[in-house]
N, CA and C atoms of all chains as a GROMACS GRO file, in nm:
protein
  609
    1MET      N    1  10.881  10.796  10.468
    1MET     CA    2  10.930  10.968  10.421
    1MET      C    3  10.966  11.042  10.590
    2ASP      N    4  10.886  11.035  10.669
    2ASP     CA    5  10.870  11.038  10.826
    2ASP      C    6  11.018  10.951  10.860
    3SER      N    7  10.969  10.843  10.856
    3SER     CA    8  11.047  10.743  10.913
    3SER      C    9  11.186  10.741  10.878
    4HIS      N   10  11.242  10.767  10.804
    4HIS     CA   11  11.377  10.750  10.735
    4HIS      C   12  11.450  10.878  10.719
    5SER      N   13  11.346  10.954  10.712
    5SER     CA   14  11.412  11.142  10.713
    5SER      C   15  11.476  11.104  10.868
    6TYR      N   16  11.353  11.050  10.968
    6TYR     CA   17  11.433  11.064  11.070
    6TYR      C   18  11.601  10.988  11.100
    7PHE      N   19  11.523  10.887  11.046
    7PHE     CA   20  11.678  10.818  11.053
    7PHE      C   21  11.820  10.834  11.026
    8LEU      N   22  11.756  10.954  10.907
    8LEU     CA   23  11.890  11.019  10.789
    8LEU      C   24  11.913  11.096  10.922
    9ARG      N   25  11.886  11.177  10.966
    9ARG     CA   26  11.911  11.275  11.065
    9ARG      C   27  11.974  11.214  11.160
   10ALA      N   28  11.958  11.085  11.203
   10ALA     CA   29  12.062  11.014  11.347
   10ALA      C   30  12.139  10.937  11.282
   11GLN      N   31  12.162  10.965  11.157
   11GLN     CA   32  12.322  10.891  11.131
   11GLN      C   33  12.370  11.028  11.054
   12GLY      N   34  12.392  11.154  11.147
   12GLY     CA   35  12.432  11.222  11.053
   12GLY      C   36  12.451  11.314  10.984
   13ALA      N   37  12.361  11.324  10.935
   13ALA     CA   38  12.315  11.393  10.765
   13ALA      C   39  12.252  11.564  10.825
   14SER      N   40  12.262  11.704  10.790
   14SER     CA   41  12.248  11.789  10.835
   14SER      C   42  12.092  11.815  10.850
   15GLU      N   43  12.014  11.934  10.908
   15GLU     CA   44  11.908  11.951  10.906
   15GLU      C   45  11.879  11.979  10.761
   16GLU      N   46  11.968  12.061  10.711
   16GLU     CA   47  11.956  12.154  10.567
   16GLU      C   48  11.915  12.004  10.460
   17CYS      N   49  12.013  11.911  10.486
   17CYS     CA   50  12.046  11.764  10.405
   17CYS      C   51  11.851  11.694  10.403
   18VAL      N   52  11.856  11.677  10.571
   18VAL     CA   53  11.702  11.612  10.590
   18VAL      C   54  11.575  11.664  10.491
   19ALA      N   55  11.619  11.799  10.558
   19ALA     CA   56  11.487  11.873  10.528
   19ALA      C   57  11.442  11.888  10.383
   20ALA      N   58  11.535  11.892  10.265
   20ALA     CA   59  11.519  11.912  10.111
   20ALA      C   60  11.475  11.764  10.077
   21ILE      N   61  11.542  11.654  10.106
   21ILE     CA   62  11.477  11.481  10.098
   21ILE      C   63  11.380  11.516  10.140
   22PHE      N   64  11.311  11.512  10.219
   22PHE     CA   65  11.195  11.559  10.307
   22PHE      C   66  11.104  11.580  10.190
   23GLN      N   67  11.148  11.693  10.127
   23GLN     CA   68  11.048  11.743  10.050
   23GLN      C   69  11.075  11.759   9.853
   24GLY      N   70  11.184  11.611   9.856
   24GLY     CA   71  11.249  11.573   9.732
   24GLY      C   72  11.297  11.676   9.672
   25ARG      N   73  11.360  11.777   9.729
   25ARG     CA   74  11.449  11.841   9.643
   25ARG      C   75  11.640  11.809   9.683
   26VAL      N   76  11.582  11.745   9.596
   26VAL     CA   77  11.794  11.689   9.591
   26VAL      C   78  11.889  11.777   9.550
   27ASP      N   79  11.850  11.881   9.457
   27ASP     CA   80  11.923  11.949   9.460
   27ASP      C   81  11.981  12.041   9.527
   28ASP      N   82  11.878  12.092   9.650
   28ASP     CA   83  11.937  12.150   9.757
   28ASP      C   84  11.970  12.104   9.907
   29ALA      N   85  12.062  11.952   9.866
   29ALA     CA   86  12.045  11.883   9.992
   29ALA      C   87  12.198  11.921  10.049
   30GLY      N   88  12.264  11.962   9.968
   30GLY     CA   89  12.373  11.980  10.031
   30GLY      C   90  12.490  11.854   9.976
   31LEU      N   91  12.452  11.759   9.897
   31LEU     CA   92  12.522  11.693   9.833
   31LEU      C   93  12.576  11.639   9.790
   32THR      N   94  12.691  11.560   9.803
   32THR     CA   95  12.800  11.529   9.672
   32THR      C   96  12.729  11.536   9.529
   33GLN      N   97  12.836  11.525   9.417
   33GLN     CA   98  12.805  11.504   9.289
   33GLN      C   99  12.808  11.318   9.309
   34ALA      N  100  12.858  11.226   9.351
   34ALA     CA  101  12.834  11.120   9.382
   34ALA      C  102  12.717  11.110   9.436
   35GLU      N  103  12.684  11.145   9.610
   35GLU     CA  104  12.550  11.101   9.607
   35GLU      C  105  12.420  11.147   9.494
   36GLN      N  106  12.458  11.266   9.519
   36GLN     CA  107  12.357  11.340   9.397
   36GLN      C  108  12.303  11.184   9.252
   37ALA      N  109  12.374  11.170   9.205
   37ALA     CA  110  12.379  11.058   9.149
   37ALA      C  111  12.308  10.968   9.180
   38LEU      N  112  12.364  10.888   9.261
   38LEU     CA  113  12.284  10.796   9.333
   38LEU      C  114  12.129  10.820   9.381
   39LEU      N  115  12.111  10.914   9.395
   39LEU     CA  116  11.978  10.966   9.434
   39LEU      C  117  11.938  10.987   9.259
   40ASP      N  118  11.966  11.044   9.195
   40ASP     CA  119  11.933  11.006   9.073
   40ASP      C  120  11.874  10.908   9.052
   41TYR      N  121  11.980  10.811   9.034
   41TYR     CA  122  11.918  10.661   9.033
   41TYR      C  123  11.838  10.593   9.083
   42ALA      N  124  11.820  10.642   9.205
   42ALA     CA  125  11.702  10.556   9.267
   42ALA      C  126  11.597  10.612   9.198
   43LYS      N  127  11.585  10.768   9.125
   43LYS     CA  128  11.431  10.776   9.122
   43LYS      C  129  11.414  10.658   9.034
   44LEU      N  130  11.527  10.656   8.899
   44LEU     CA  131  11.503  10.634   8.762
   44LEU      C  132  11.452  10.476   8.811
   45ILE      N  133  11.534  10.426   8.920
   45ILE     CA  134  11.482  10.242   8.948
   45ILE      C  135  11.334  10.254   8.986
   46THR      N  136  11.290  10.365   9.061
   46THR     CA  137  11.190  10.354   9.157
   46THR      C  138  11.042  10.379   9.054
   47GLU      N  139  11.076  10.475   8.971
   47GLU     CA  140  10.988  10.546   8.851
   47GLU      C  141  10.998  10.467   8.756
   48ALA      N  142  11.105  10.394   8.671
   48ALA     CA  143  11.097  10.286   8.568
   48ALA      C  144  11.174  10.248   8.528
   49ALA      N  145  11.225  10.109   8.656
   49ALA     CA  146  11.373  10.045   8.618
   49ALA      C  147  11.373   9.988   8.486
   50TYR      N  148  11.280   9.933   8.423
   50TYR     CA  149  11.280   9.896   8.309
   50TYR      C  150  11.307   9.979   8.207
   51ARG      N  151  11.352  10.097   8.196
   51ARG     CA  152  11.393  10.225   8.171
   51ARG      C  153  11.531  10.241   8.154
   52SER      N  154  11.580  10.177   8.267
   52SER     CA  155  11.776  10.165   8.323
   52SER      C  156  11.820  10.136   8.242
   53THR      N  157  11.928  10.191   8.204
   53THR     CA  158  12.018  10.167   8.120
   53THR      C  159  12.197  10.056   8.114
   54PRO      N  160  12.273  10.034   8.077
   54PRO     CA  161  12.408  10.019   8.099
   54PRO      C  162  12.441  10.143   8.111
   55GLN      N  163  12.438  10.284   8.061
   55GLN     CA  164  12.445  10.410   8.102
   55GLN      C  165  12.458  10.446   8.164
   56ASP      N  166  12.300  10.441   8.252
   56ASP     CA  167  12.333  10.473   8.404
   56ASP      C  168  12.376  10.443   8.491
   57VAL      N  169  12.426  10.308   8.457
   57VAL     CA  170  12.521  10.203   8.588
   57VAL      C  171  12.626  10.270   8.548
   58GLN      N  172  12.691  10.310   8.420
   58GLN     CA  173  12.840  10.348   8.420
   58GLN      C  174  12.862  10.513   8.497
   59LYS      N  175  12.728  10.565   8.508
   59LYS     CA  176  12.705  10.695   8.542
   59LYS      C  177  12.777  10.694   8.703
   60LEU      N  178  12.739  10.605   8.772
   60LEU     CA  179  12.745  10.570   8.890
   60LEU      C  180  12.875  10.539   8.886
   61ARG      N  181  12.933  10.428   8.834
   61ARG     CA  182  13.077  10.405   8.860
   61ARG      C  183  13.167  10.503   8.813
   62ASP      N  184  13.137  10.605   8.694
   62ASP     CA  185  13.235  10.743   8.699
   62ASP      C  186  13.202  10.800   8.822
   63GLU      N  187  13.095  10.801   8.905
   63GLU     CA  188  13.124  10.836   9.028
   63GLU      C  189  13.174  10.756   9.146
   64GLY      N  190  13.188  10.690   9.114
   64GLY     CA  191  13.329  10.603   9.192
   64GLY      C  192  13.277  10.498   9.294
   65TRP      N  193  13.118  10.540   9.255
   65TRP     CA  194  13.033  10.421   9.337
   65TRP      C  195  13.134  10.273   9.274
   66LYS      N  196  13.116  10.146   9.401
   66LYS     CA  197  13.153  10.030   9.344
   66LYS      C  198  13.042   9.973   9.278
   67GLU      N  199  13.067   9.816   9.218
   67GLU     CA  200  12.980   9.718   9.179
   67GLU      C  201  12.873   9.677   9.291
   68GLU      N  202  12.935   9.675   9.405
   68GLU     CA  203  12.860   9.576   9.541
   68GLU      C  204  12.768   9.705   9.610
   69GLN      N  205  12.849   9.851   9.558
   69GLN     CA  206  12.754   9.972   9.637
   69GLN      C  207  12.608   9.972   9.528
   70ILE      N  208  12.645   9.908   9.415
   70ILE     CA  209  12.492   9.968   9.288
   70ILE      C  210  12.430   9.879   9.318
   71ALA      N  211  12.490   9.777   9.362
   71ALA     CA  212  12.368   9.600   9.376
   71ALA      C  213  12.301   9.690   9.492
   72GLU      N  214  12.347   9.687   9.609
   72GLU     CA  215  12.302   9.730   9.740
   72GLU      C  216  12.241   9.814   9.745
   73ALA      N  217  12.236   9.895   9.646
   73ALA     CA  218  12.121  10.036   9.650
   73ALA      C  219  11.989   9.988   9.547
   74VAL      N  220  12.026   9.915   9.438
   74VAL     CA  221  11.929   9.892   9.418
   74VAL      C  222  11.820   9.797   9.521
   75TYR      N  223  11.889   9.716   9.602
   75TYR     CA  224  11.841   9.616   9.704
   75TYR      C  225  11.738   9.757   9.809
   76ILE      N  226  11.788   9.802   9.832
   76ILE     CA  227  11.732   9.960   9.909
   76ILE      C  228  11.608   9.988   9.865
   77ILE      N  229  11.636  10.027   9.739
   77ILE     CA  230  11.517  10.104   9.628
   77ILE      C  231  11.402  10.036   9.628
   78ALA      N  232  11.418   9.934   9.636
   78ALA     CA  233  11.326   9.798   9.582
   78ALA      C  234  11.250   9.750   9.705
   79LEU      N  235  11.359   9.728   9.826
   79LEU     CA  236  11.286   9.735   9.965
   79LEU      C  237  11.197   9.834  10.012
   80PHE      N  238  11.217   9.968   9.971
   80PHE     CA  239  11.158  10.071  10.017
   80PHE      C  240  11.031  10.070   9.914
   81ALA      N  241  11.024  10.037   9.803
   81ALA     CA  242  10.901   9.989   9.734
   81ALA      C  243  10.821   9.909   9.776
   82PHE      N  244  10.860   9.779   9.818
   82PHE     CA  245  10.789   9.731   9.916
   82PHE      C  246  10.730   9.772  10.004
   83PHE      N  247  10.800   9.827  10.131
   83PHE     CA  248  10.770   9.858  10.253
   83PHE      C  249  10.673   9.988  10.204
   84ASN      N  250  10.695  10.088  10.145
   84ASN     CA  251  10.614  10.208  10.094
   84ASN      C  252  10.450  10.148  10.068
   85ARG      N  253  10.478  10.070   9.985
   85ARG     CA  254  10.311  10.030   9.924
   85ARG      C  255  10.252   9.913  10.018
   86VAL      N  256  10.311   9.859  10.136
   86VAL     CA  257  10.294   9.803  10.216
   86VAL      C  258  10.202   9.937  10.303
   87ALA      N  259  10.244  10.029  10.361
   87ALA     CA  260  10.228  10.129  10.448
   87ALA      C  261  10.134  10.180  10.403
   88ASP      N  262  10.146  10.230  10.269
   88ASP     CA  263   9.993  10.311  10.173
   88ASP      C  264   9.893  10.238  10.203
   89ALA      N  265   9.902  10.080  10.156
   89ALA     CA  266   9.746  10.019  10.121
   89ALA      C  267   9.722  10.010  10.282
   90PHE      N  268   9.797   9.978  10.388
   90PHE     CA  269   9.748   9.964  10.495
   90PHE      C  270   9.687  10.083  10.547
   91GLY      N  271   9.734  10.206  10.509
   91GLY     CA  272   9.686  10.339  10.519
   91GLY      C  273   9.739  10.389  10.683
   92ILE      N  274   9.907  10.347  10.670
   92ILE     CA  275   9.962  10.365  10.876
   92ILE      C  276   9.997  10.487  10.825
   93PRO      N  277   9.960  10.573  10.964
   93PRO     CA  278  10.000  10.726  10.957
   93PRO      C  279  10.134  10.758  10.995
   94SER      N  280  10.208  10.851  10.954
   94SER     CA  281  10.291  10.881  10.995
   94SER      C  282  10.357  10.911  11.137
   95GLN      N  283  10.426  10.844  11.193
   95GLN     CA  284  10.435  10.824  11.323
   95GLN      C  285  10.516  11.018  11.389
   96ASN      N  286  10.562  11.101  11.269
   96ASN     CA  287  10.617  11.255  11.302
   96ASN      C  288  10.759  11.195  11.429
   97TYR      N  289  10.825  11.145  11.378
   97TYR     CA  290  10.944  11.093  11.464
   97TYR      C  291  11.026  11.222  11.414
   98LEU      N  292  11.019  11.287  11.288
   98LEU     CA  293  11.113  11.361  11.250
   98LEU      C  294  11.068  11.545  11.365
   99ALA      N  295  10.978  11.537  11.388
   99ALA     CA  296  10.992  11.669  11.477
   99ALA      C  297  10.930  11.613  11.573
  100MET      N  298  10.945  11.516  11.627
  100MET     CA  299  10.912  11.461  11.810
  100MET      C  300  11.056  11.481  11.804
  101GLY      N  301  11.146  11.478  11.706
  101GLY     CA  302  11.344  11.426  11.737
  101GLY      C  303  11.390  11.597  11.749
  102LYS      N  304  11.296  11.647  11.660
  102LYS     CA  305  11.355  11.828  11.644
  102LYS      C  306  11.304  11.874  11.793
  103THR      N  307  11.269  11.840  11.854
  103THR     CA  308  11.186  11.886  12.006
  103THR      C  309  11.255  11.871  12.077
  104ALA      N  310  11.307  11.705  12.075
  104ALA     CA  311  11.390  11.630  12.186
  104ALA      C  312  11.533  11.674  12.199
  105SER      N  313  11.597  11.754  12.127
  105SER     CA  314  11.729  11.760  12.088
  105SER      C  315  11.754  11.926  12.169
  106MET      N  316  10.518  11.930  10.110
  106MET     CA  317  10.460  11.766  10.144
  106MET      C  318  10.405  11.732  10.019
  107ARG      N  319  10.387  11.631   9.952
  107ARG     CA  320  10.282  11.577   9.903
  107ARG      C  321  10.149  11.504  10.024
  108ASP      N  322  10.064  11.504   9.922
  108ASP     CA  323   9.918  11.513   9.965
  108ASP      C  324   9.950  11.359  10.025
  109SER      N  325   9.880  11.337  10.171
  109SER     CA  326   9.919  11.238  10.258
  109SER      C  327   9.716  11.148  10.267
  110SER      N  328   9.631  11.282  10.211
  110SER     CA  329   9.500  11.262  10.252
  110SER      C  330   9.463  11.065  10.246
  111GLN      N  331   9.528  11.011  10.148
  111GLN     CA  332   9.457  10.949  10.094
  111GLN      C  333   9.506  10.794  10.203
  112SER      N  334   9.613  10.840  10.287
  112SER     CA  335   9.697  10.732  10.377
  112SER      C  336   9.569  10.656  10.451
  113ALA      N  337   9.468  10.718  10.552
  113ALA     CA  338   9.395  10.683  10.659
  113ALA      C  339   9.232  10.732  10.675
  114SER      N  340   9.167  10.695  10.715
  114SER     CA  341   9.057  10.784  10.731
  114SER      C  342   9.095  10.827  10.881
  115ILE      N  343   9.008  10.947  10.914
  115ILE     CA  344   9.059  10.975  11.039
  115ILE      C  345   8.910  11.000  11.141
  116GLU      N  346   8.959  10.983  11.227
  116GLU     CA  347   8.824  10.956  11.384
  116GLU      C  348   8.886  10.971  11.448
  117GLY      N  349   8.790  11.118  11.488
  117GLY     CA  350   8.838  11.189  11.597
  117GLY      C  351   9.034  11.212  11.555
  118GLU      N  352   9.122  11.191  11.676
  118GLU     CA  353   9.296  11.243  11.675
  118GLU      C  354   9.304  11.076  11.621
  119GLN      N  355   9.276  10.977  11.607
  119GLN     CA  356   9.308  10.864  11.576
  119GLN      C  357   9.262  10.817  11.431
  120ALA      N  358   9.398  10.819  11.362
  120ALA     CA  359   9.375  10.778  11.183
  120ALA      C  360   9.372  10.656  11.213
  121VAL      N  361   9.229  10.586  11.151
  121VAL     CA  362   9.201  10.446  11.128
  121VAL      C  363   9.296  10.351  10.982
  122PRO      N  364   9.331  10.295  11.020
  122PRO     CA  365   9.402  10.230  10.889
  122PRO      C  366   9.302  10.177  10.794
  123LYS      N  367   9.293  10.156  10.670
  123LYS     CA  368   9.208  10.117  10.554
  123LYS      C  369   9.215   9.937  10.586
  124ILE      N  370   9.312   9.878  10.641
  124ILE     CA  371   9.322   9.771  10.649
  124ILE      C  372   9.350   9.705  10.763
  125GLN      N  373   9.262   9.625  10.845
  125GLN     CA  374   9.299   9.590  11.004
  125GLN      C  375   9.415   9.574  11.061
  126ILE      N  376   9.476   9.630  11.163
  126ILE     CA  377   9.599   9.592  11.185
  126ILE      C  378   9.563   9.565  11.351
  127ILE      N  379   9.673   9.411  11.344
  127ILE     CA  380   9.632   9.391  11.509
  127ILE      C  381   9.707   9.460  11.622
  128GLU      N  382   9.683   9.512  11.695
  128GLU     CA  383   9.742   9.626  11.792
  128GLU      C  384   9.819   9.515  11.894
  129ASP      N  385   9.951   9.605  11.936
  129ASP     CA  386   9.988   9.517  12.048
  129ASP      C  387   9.941   9.485  12.145
  130ASP      N  388   9.780   9.557  12.200
  130ASP     CA  389   9.725   9.489  12.309
  130ASP      C  390   9.661   9.391  12.281
  131GLN      N  391   9.656   9.359  12.090
  131GLN     CA  392   9.520   9.302  12.081
  131GLN      C  393   9.602   9.128  12.034
  132ALA      N  394   9.777   9.179  12.064
  132ALA     CA  395   9.800   9.033  11.990
  132ALA      C  396   9.832   8.940  12.061
  133THR      N  397   9.786   8.826  12.038
  133THR     CA  398   9.752   8.648  12.077
  133THR      C  399   9.863   8.584  11.962
  134GLY      N  400   9.878   8.492  12.027
  134GLY     CA  401   9.962   8.350  12.004
  134GLY      C  402  10.064   8.389  11.891
  135GLU      N  403  10.113   8.330  11.790
  135GLU     CA  404  10.196   8.372  11.681
  135GLU      C  405  10.192   8.500  11.704
  136THR      N  406  10.119   8.534  11.671
  136THR     CA  407  10.134   8.740  11.650
  136THR      C  408  10.199   8.814  11.741
  137ALA      N  409  10.184   8.786  11.883
  137ALA     CA  410  10.204   8.809  11.975
  137ALA      C  411  10.314   8.763  12.015
  138SER      N  412  10.408   8.659  11.998
  138SER     CA  413  10.496   8.622  11.956
  138SER      C  414  10.618   8.691  11.881
  139ALA      N  415  10.534   8.709  11.753
  139ALA     CA  416  10.646   8.801  11.678
  139ALA      C  417  10.669   8.946  11.695
  140TYR      N  418  10.541   8.968  11.755
  140TYR     CA  419  10.554   9.089  11.819
  140TYR      C  420  10.684   9.087  11.954
  141ASP      N  421  10.676   8.996  11.977
  141ASP     CA  422  10.771   8.961  12.134
  141ASP      C  423  10.921   9.019  12.050
  142PHE      N  424  10.941   8.909  11.898
  142PHE     CA  425  11.032   8.938  11.852
  142PHE      C  426  11.096   8.990  11.786
  143TRP      N  427  11.030   9.120  11.799
  143TRP     CA  428  11.054   9.240  11.704
  143TRP      C  429  11.109   9.338  11.852
  144ARG      N  430  11.037   9.301  11.922
  144ARG     CA  431  11.074   9.420  12.078
  144ARG      C  432  11.188   9.393  12.104
  145ALA      N  433  11.256   9.233  12.117
  145ALA     CA  434  11.367   9.166  12.165
  145ALA      C  435  11.503   9.256  12.116
  146GLY      N  436  11.451   9.205  11.968
  146GLY     CA  437  11.594   9.270  11.905
  146GLY      C  438  11.588   9.430  11.868
  147SER      N  439  11.456   9.524  11.935
  147SER     CA  440  11.475   9.658  11.948
  147SER      C  441  11.514   9.730  12.017
  148GLY      N  442  11.479   9.675  12.117
  148GLY     CA  443  11.484   9.749  12.280
  148GLY      C  444  11.411   9.807  12.328
  149ARG      N  445  11.253   9.825  12.247
  149ARG     CA  446  11.125   9.928  12.247
  149ARG      C  447  11.010   9.799  12.239
  150GLN      N  448  10.933   9.893  12.333
  150GLN     CA  449  10.820   9.818  12.360
  150GLN      C  450  10.689   9.855  12.227
  151GLN      N  451  10.677   9.939  12.157
  151GLN     CA  452  10.575   9.946  12.067
  151GLN      C  453  10.620   9.904  11.986
  152VAL      N  454  10.571   9.853  11.941
  152VAL     CA  455  10.605   9.755  11.788
  152VAL      C  456  10.547   9.860  11.667
  153PRO      N  457  10.589   9.975  11.596
  153PRO     CA  458  10.598  10.043  11.472
  153PRO      C  459  10.497   9.944  11.436
  154GLY      N  460  10.376  10.127  11.327
  154GLY     CA  461  10.275  10.021  11.259
  154GLY      C  462  10.338   9.943  11.108
  155ILE      N  463  10.451   9.972  11.053
  155ILE     CA  464  10.493   9.893  10.925
  155ILE      C  465  10.534   9.774  11.040
  156ILE      N  466  10.529   9.751  11.118
  156ILE     CA  467  10.602   9.581  11.161
  156ILE      C  468  10.460   9.521  11.162
  157LYS      N  469  10.341   9.618  11.226
  157LYS     CA  470  10.226   9.543  11.277
  157LYS      C  471  10.139   9.524  11.145
  158CYS      N  472  10.203   9.615  10.979
  158CYS     CA  473  10.111   9.538  10.862
  158CYS      C  474  10.129   9.409  10.859
  159PHE      N  475  10.227   9.333  10.904
  159PHE     CA  476  10.267   9.172  10.890
  159PHE      C  477  10.209   9.119  10.974
  160GLY      N  478  10.133   9.174  11.094
  160GLY     CA  479  10.083   9.061  11.180
  160GLY      C  480   9.947   8.959  11.170
  161MET      N  481   9.911   8.966  11.022
  161MET     CA  482   9.834   8.879  10.990
  161MET      C  483   9.904   8.725  10.961
  162ARG      N  484  10.002   8.754  10.901
  162ARG     CA  485  10.157   8.662  10.897
  162ARG      C  486  10.248   8.653  10.987
  163PRO      N  487  10.279   8.677  11.095
  163PRO     CA  488  10.357   8.653  11.189
  163PRO      C  489  10.468   8.557  11.168
  164ASP      N  490  10.487   8.490  11.067
  164ASP     CA  491  10.626   8.370  11.016
  164ASP      C  492  10.688   8.466  10.933
  165PHE      N  493  10.546   8.606  10.847
  165PHE     CA  494  10.631   8.632  10.723
  165PHE      C  495  10.687   8.780  10.838
  166LEU      N  496  10.651   8.803  10.895
  166LEU     CA  497  10.670   8.871  10.998
  166LEU      C  498  10.822   8.915  11.059
  167ARG      N  499  10.814   8.756  11.105
  167ARG     CA  500  10.945   8.764  11.120
  167ARG      C  501  11.094   8.800  11.059
  168GLN      N  502  11.057   8.711  10.904
  168GLN     CA  503  11.106   8.713  10.860
  168GLN      C  504  11.191   8.865  10.776
  169VAL      N  505  11.061   8.967  10.771
  169VAL     CA  506  11.082   9.078  10.772
  169VAL      C  507  11.210   9.161  10.817
  170VAL      N  508  11.159   9.152  10.972
  170VAL     CA  509  11.248   9.236  11.050
  170VAL      C  510  11.415   9.145  11.049
  171GLN      N  511  11.392   9.038  10.992
  171GLN     CA  512  11.547   8.954  10.960
  171GLN      C  513  11.597   9.015  10.824
  172PHE      N  514  11.547   9.023  10.758
  172PHE     CA  515  11.596   9.080  10.605
  172PHE      C  516  11.634   9.216  10.672
  173SER      N  517  11.526   9.305  10.687
  173SER     CA  518  11.540   9.470  10.692
  173SER      C  519  11.719   9.473  10.792
  174ASN      N  520  11.714   9.366  10.904
  174ASN     CA  521  11.821   9.391  11.003
  174ASN      C  522  11.951   9.363  10.912
  175THR      N  523  11.893   9.278  10.826
  175THR     CA  524  12.036   9.245  10.666
  175THR      C  525  12.098   9.344  10.614
  176VAL      N  526  11.957   9.352  10.545
  176VAL     CA  527  12.018   9.483  10.456
  176VAL      C  528  12.038   9.594  10.490
  177HIS      N  529  11.925   9.676  10.567
  177HIS     CA  530  11.920   9.816  10.571
  177HIS      C  531  11.965   9.880  10.695
  178PHE      N  532  11.963   9.800  10.833
  178PHE     CA  533  11.986   9.842  10.894
  178PHE      C  534  12.108   9.791  10.978
  179SER      N  535  12.188   9.855  10.849
  179SER     CA  536  12.314   9.796  10.885
  179SER      C  537  12.425   9.869  10.817
  180GLU      N  538  12.559   9.840  10.840
  180GLU     CA  539  12.657   9.912  10.743
  180GLU      C  540  12.694   9.775  10.673
  181GLY      N  541  12.689   9.823  10.526
  181GLY     CA  542  12.711   9.703  10.426
  181GLY      C  543  12.826   9.724  10.337
  182HIS      N  544  12.772   9.754  10.210
  182HIS     CA  545  12.817   9.836  10.096
  182HIS      C  546  12.822   9.972  10.110
  183LEU      N  547  12.776  10.001  10.150
  183LEU     CA  548  12.660  10.130  10.149
  183LEU      C  549  12.640  10.159  10.278
  184CYS      N  550  12.678  10.293  10.329
  184CYS     CA  551  12.659  10.322  10.454
  184CYS      C  552  12.538  10.340  10.514
  185ARG      N  553  12.542  10.333  10.633
  185ARG     CA  554  12.369  10.355  10.701
  185ARG      C  555  12.303  10.457  10.638
  186ARG      N  556  12.400  10.549  10.639
  186ARG     CA  557  12.386  10.719  10.608
  186ARG      C  558  12.325  10.701  10.440
  187HIS      N  559  12.381  10.650  10.401
  187HIS     CA  560  12.352  10.579  10.244
  187HIS      C  561  12.195  10.544  10.212
  188LYS      N  562  12.195  10.448  10.308
  188LYS     CA  563  12.065  10.364  10.298
  188LYS      C  564  11.955  10.455  10.334
  189GLU      N  565  11.997  10.531  10.446
  189GLU     CA  566  11.870  10.632  10.477
  189GLU      C  567  11.808  10.737  10.379
  190MET      N  568  11.944  10.802  10.321
  190MET     CA  569  11.908  10.879  10.233
  190MET      C  570  11.810  10.845  10.120
  191ILE      N  571  11.862  10.679  10.076
  191ILE     CA  572  11.799  10.674   9.906
  191ILE      C  573  11.653  10.580   9.986
  192ALA      N  574  11.646  10.572  10.166
  192ALA     CA  575  11.495  10.544  10.183
  192ALA      C  576  11.445  10.682  10.161
  193ALA      N  577  11.452  10.752  10.277
  193ALA     CA  578  11.415  10.885  10.270
  193ALA      C  579  11.343  10.927  10.112
  194TYR      N  580  11.445  10.915  10.017
  194TYR     CA  581  11.382  10.936   9.911
  194TYR      C  582  11.314  10.869   9.833
  195VAL      N  583  11.340  10.776   9.856
  195VAL     CA  584  11.240  10.665   9.741
  195VAL      C  585  11.064  10.677   9.844
  196SER      N  586  11.110  10.715   9.970
  196SER     CA  587  10.971  10.764   9.984
  196SER      C  588  10.880  10.830   9.963
  197TYR      N  589  10.946  10.931   9.952
  197TYR     CA  590  10.899  11.061   9.905
  197TYR      C  591  10.854  11.048   9.768
  198LEU      N  592  10.936  10.982   9.688
  198LEU     CA  593  10.873  10.913   9.513
  198LEU      C  594  10.764  10.864   9.544
  199ASN      N  595  10.749  10.682   9.614
  199ASN     CA  596  10.648  10.684   9.635
  199ASN      C  597  10.470  10.726   9.690
  200ASN      N  598  10.507  10.862   9.730
  200ASN     CA  599  10.461  10.939   9.848
  200ASN      C  600  10.354  10.844   9.977
  201CYS      N  601  10.490  10.854  10.015
  201CYS     CA  602  10.500  10.721  10.138
  201CYS      C  603  10.469  10.824  10.275
  202PRO      N  604  10.416  10.853  10.329
  202PRO     CA  605  10.488  10.974  10.437
  202PRO      C  606  10.476  10.901  10.552
  203TYR      N  607  10.452  10.834  10.594
  203TYR     CA  608  10.512  10.688  10.690
  203TYR      C  609  10.659  10.727  10.734
   0.00000   0.00000   0.00000
């Protein structure tokens, strides 16, 4: 959460967006409808990829996401399933990048 | 924020990982070389905890760094901002404070 919330802010996301996503409040993150659909899909694939349907993917196309973007989103979602599990199993603590970044700016 | 109390045992001010990690100043041989590989690419000296998790397999560590750079730390079909948005949210969903 911390590392990539920090990187999200570094990539130009607003403080409101970063804070909301850090707390899982996607509806309060000031996202476009398309971005919200992308994160809803990320939640589905994270929690129950086996339950995803062609209609779930069509929702993303209907919001303007291209096929290659949807595929890449799946790669990132799965990549973080991998990293999150490694980090949690090893028990590495947060680096507090987000808090450090705030005081540095 | 989700409960992160299971992430590591706390000893004084320093959280102790649940599985041994080879720290920067303890790395030797191929692990040290793999940490230097990360340093050369990042321009930073202190190897992040997530990279040190792969210190026991320095060959794999190099591949992890490479594929992370290829698919995540890059502008691709998705922009970096959207990738970080996904990464941050997925980490929240997976209850990963790191």
